[in-house]
C-alpha positions as CSV (number, residue, x, y, z in Angstrom):
1,G,101.5,48.4,94.1
2,L,98.8,48.5,96.6
3,L,96.9,52.1,95.0
4,T,96.7,49.9,91.4
5,G,96.2,46.6,92.2
6,S,99.6,45.8,89.8
7,A,101.2,42.7,90.6
8,A,104.3,44.0,88.4
9,M,103.9,47.1,90.5
10,L,103.7,44.6,94.0
11,S,106.8,42.4,92.2
12,E,109.2,45.7,91.6
13,A,108.4,46.5,95.3
14,A,109.2,43.8,96.3
15,H,112.2,43.8,94.1
16,S,113.2,47.4,95.9
17,V,113.0,45.8,98.8
18,A,115.6,43.0,98.4
19,D,118.0,45.6,96.5
20,S,118.2,47.7,99.2
21,G,118.4,45.1,102.1
22,N,121.2,43.4,99.9
23,Q,123.6,46.5,99.7
24,A,123.3,46.4,103.4
25,L,124.0,42.9,103.0
26,L,127.1,43.7,101.2
27,L,128.5,46.3,103.4
28,I,127.9,44.7,106.3
29,G,130.3,41.7,104.7
30,G,132.8,44.3,103.2
31,R,133.0,45.5,107.2
32,R,133.2,42.2,108.7
33,A,135.8,40.9,106.6
34,R,138.4,43.6,107.8
35,R,138.4,42.3,110.7
36,A,141.8,40.9,111.9
37,A,143.2,37.9,111.7
38,T,142.8,35.5,115.6
39,A,144.3,32.1,116.7
40,E,140.7,30.8,115.4
41,H,140.7,32.5,111.8
42,P,144.8,32.6,111.1
43,F,144.2,33.9,107.6
44,G,141.5,36.2,109.1
45,Y,137.9,37.3,107.5
46,G,138.6,38.5,103.5
47,R,135.9,34.9,103.1
48,D,132.7,36.8,104.8
49,R,132.9,39.2,101.4
50,Y,131.7,36.1,99.2
51,F,129.3,34.5,102.3
52,Y,126.9,37.9,102.5
53,A,127.5,38.7,98.4
54,F,126.0,34.6,98.7
55,V,123.1,35.4,101.2
56,V,122.4,38.3,98.3
57,A,121.5,35.6,95.8
58,L,119.5,33.7,97.8
59,V,117.2,36.5,98.7
60,L,117.1,37.8,95.6
61,F,116.2,34.2,94.6
62,T,113.2,33.9,97.4
63,L,112.1,37.7,97.9
64,G,112.2,38.8,94.7
65,S,112.2,35.6,91.9
66,L,109.8,33.3,93.7
67,F,107.3,36.6,95.1
68,S,107.0,37.4,91.6
69,L,106.0,34.4,90.2
70,Y,103.5,33.6,93.0
71,E,101.9,37.1,92.1
72,G,102.0,36.6,88.2
73,Y,100.3,33.7,88.8
74,H,97.5,34.4,90.8
75,K,96.8,37.7,88.3
76,L,96.8,35.4,85.7
77,R,94.2,33.4,87.2
78,D,92.2,36.2,87.9
79,H,90.7,37.5,84.7
80,E,88.2,39.6,86.3
81,A,90.7,42.0,88.1
82,T,91.3,45.5,86.9
83,L,93.9,48.1,87.8
84,D,92.7,51.5,89.4
85,R,94.8,54.5,88.3
86,P,97.2,52.8,86.5
87,Q,98.5,56.0,85.2
88,V,99.7,56.9,88.6
89,A,101.8,53.8,87.9
90,I,103.5,54.3,84.8
91,V,104.6,58.1,86.3
92,I,106.1,55.3,89.0
93,L,108.0,53.6,86.7
94,L,109.3,56.1,84.5
95,V,111.1,57.8,87.3
96,A,111.5,54.7,88.6
97,V,113.2,53.8,85.1
98,G,115.3,57.4,85.4
99,L,117.1,56.6,88.4
100,E,118.1,52.5,87.9
101,S,120.1,53.5,85.0
102,F,121.6,55.9,86.4
103,S,122.2,53.4,89.2
104,L,123.2,51.4,86.3
105,R,125.5,53.7,84.9
106,T,127.6,54.6,88.7
107,A,127.9,51.0,88.2
108,V,129.2,50.5,84.7
109,V,132.0,53.2,84.9
110,E,133.0,52.0,88.7
111,S,133.4,48.2,86.7
112,N,134.9,50.2,83.9
113,E,138.3,51.0,86.1
114,V,138.7,47.0,86.9
115,R,137.4,45.5,83.7
116,G,140.4,46.2,81.6
117,D,140.6,43.6,78.5
118,S,138.0,41.6,79.5
119,S,134.1,41.2,78.3
120,W,131.5,41.6,80.8
121,F,130.8,38.1,80.4
122,Q,133.9,38.0,81.5
123,F,134.2,40.1,84.0
124,I,131.3,38.8,85.7
125,R,132.5,34.9,86.4
126,R,136.3,36.1,86.9
127,A,135.6,38.6,89.5
128,K,136.6,38.1,92.9
129,A,136.0,41.0,94.3
130,P,132.1,39.9,95.0
131,E,130.4,43.3,95.1
132,L,130.7,44.9,91.5
133,P,129.2,42.4,89.6
134,V,125.9,41.7,92.3
135,V,125.6,45.9,91.8
136,L,125.7,44.6,88.0
137,L,123.7,42.0,87.9
138,E,120.9,43.2,90.2
139,D,120.6,46.9,88.3
140,T,120.9,45.4,85.3
141,A,117.7,42.9,86.4
142,A,116.0,46.3,88.4
143,L,116.2,48.1,84.8
144,L,114.7,45.6,82.7
145,G,111.6,44.0,85.3
146,L,110.9,48.0,84.9
147,V,110.4,48.1,81.0
148,F,108.8,45.0,81.7
149,A,106.1,46.1,84.7
150,L,106.2,49.4,82.5
151,G,104.9,47.3,79.5
152,G,102.5,44.8,81.7
153,V,100.8,48.3,82.7
154,G,100.7,49.7,79.7
155,L,99.1,47.0,77.2
156,S,96.7,46.7,80.5
157,W,96.0,49.8,80.4
158,A,95.0,50.2,76.5
159,T,93.3,46.8,76.2
160,G,91.7,46.6,79.2
161,D,92.9,43.3,80.1
162,T,94.8,42.4,83.1
163,V,96.5,39.3,81.3
164,W,99.2,41.7,80.5
165,D,99.9,42.7,83.3
166,G,100.1,39.1,85.1
167,I,102.9,37.5,81.9
168,A,104.9,40.8,82.9
169,T,105.1,39.5,86.8
170,V,105.9,36.6,85.5
171,L,108.4,37.5,83.5
172,I,109.9,39.0,86.2
173,G,110.0,36.6,88.2
174,L,111.6,34.0,85.7
175,L,114.2,37.7,85.3
176,L,114.9,37.3,88.8
177,G,115.4,33.3,88.9
178,V,118.3,33.9,86.3
179,I,119.9,36.6,87.5
180,A,120.1,35.2,91.4
181,V,121.5,31.9,90.4
182,I,124.1,33.4,88.3
183,L,124.8,35.1,91.0
184,I,124.4,31.6,93.6
185,I,127.0,29.5,90.8
186,E,129.5,32.7,90.7
187,T,129.4,33.4,94.8
188,K,129.4,30.1,95.3
189,S,132.8,28.8,93.7
190,L,134.4,31.7,95.5
191,L,132.8,30.9,98.8
192,I,134.5,27.1,98.6
193,G,138.0,28.4,97.2
194,E,139.3,30.0,94.2
195,G,142.7,29.7,93.2
196,A,144.6,32.1,90.9
197,S,144.6,32.8,86.4
198,P,147.2,31.0,85.0
199,Q,148.5,34.9,84.2
200,T,148.7,35.3,88.4
201,L,150.3,31.8,88.7
202,D,153.4,32.9,85.4
203,K,153.5,36.1,87.7
204,I,154.3,34.0,91.3
205,V,156.3,31.3,89.4
206,A,158.9,34.3,88.0
207,A,159.1,35.7,90.7
208,L,160.4,32.8,93.1
209,V,162.3,30.9,90.6
210,G,166.1,32.9,90.1
211,P,169.0,32.6,93.0
212,G,168.6,29.8,95.3
213,V,165.2,28.4,93.2
214,D,165.9,26.0,90.2
215,R,162.1,25.4,89.8
216,V,158.4,25.6,90.7
217,I,157.5,21.8,91.2
218,H,154.0,22.2,91.9
219,L,151.7,25.0,92.6
220,R,148.6,25.8,94.9
221,T,146.7,28.8,95.2
222,E,143.8,30.1,97.3
223,Y,141.8,33.6,97.8
224,L,141.3,33.9,101.2
225,G,139.8,37.6,100.0
226,P,139.5,39.8,97.1
227,D,142.9,41.1,98.4
228,E,144.4,38.2,99.5
229,L,145.8,35.1,98.3
230,L,147.7,32.0,99.8
231,V,150.5,30.5,97.5
232,A,152.4,26.9,98.8
233,A,154.5,25.9,96.8
234,K,156.9,23.6,95.6
235,I,161.0,24.7,94.9
236,A,163.5,22.6,94.1
237,I,166.6,23.7,95.2
238,P,170.3,23.4,93.8
């Protein structure tokens, strides 16, 4: 971005820094969630994974979206700006598209192993482990952002008008904003506590009812972490 004067390249640079930091945050969250339960936290620290995923969404919104919108606004306002060495930008972006495509493919393959018959929307909406949905959305946004940047730089080079670079930068900012808002909504829901799905509730009821238990009067569940479910049941005993 500094070499070429492209706002879209600067936006993608900021996005890459945010993504790299976000992966580190997810790793930290996973590590801290494995801590043993204490008297102060008798149910353990499983929700640390949700907290760090929420921080990831905030970082993506502030460092990615707001920075890109700021850069795009200034680029559109400064019509006299020019691009230097656009060939360098295009080569870098093409390499980045290839690397990001490989990263997205890896995330898709890993997600398919646990997604089952759910659609991608359902998987992102209902997944209790935050890491895969976060990486999927981040990689998708990164790939689309690179395509926007490539289009903006290419059109600016072809036409001699850097307004295309500014438009691409604004599009990157809007894209990151949408992805960040989706992540904020989903991780906030997990952070404040989600219950089990109807299918899981049916399995719990079926496991409880039997010798010594006539029926389940009511049932409450809450995920303490992706792999831990707290179950409270009021049962009728003969």
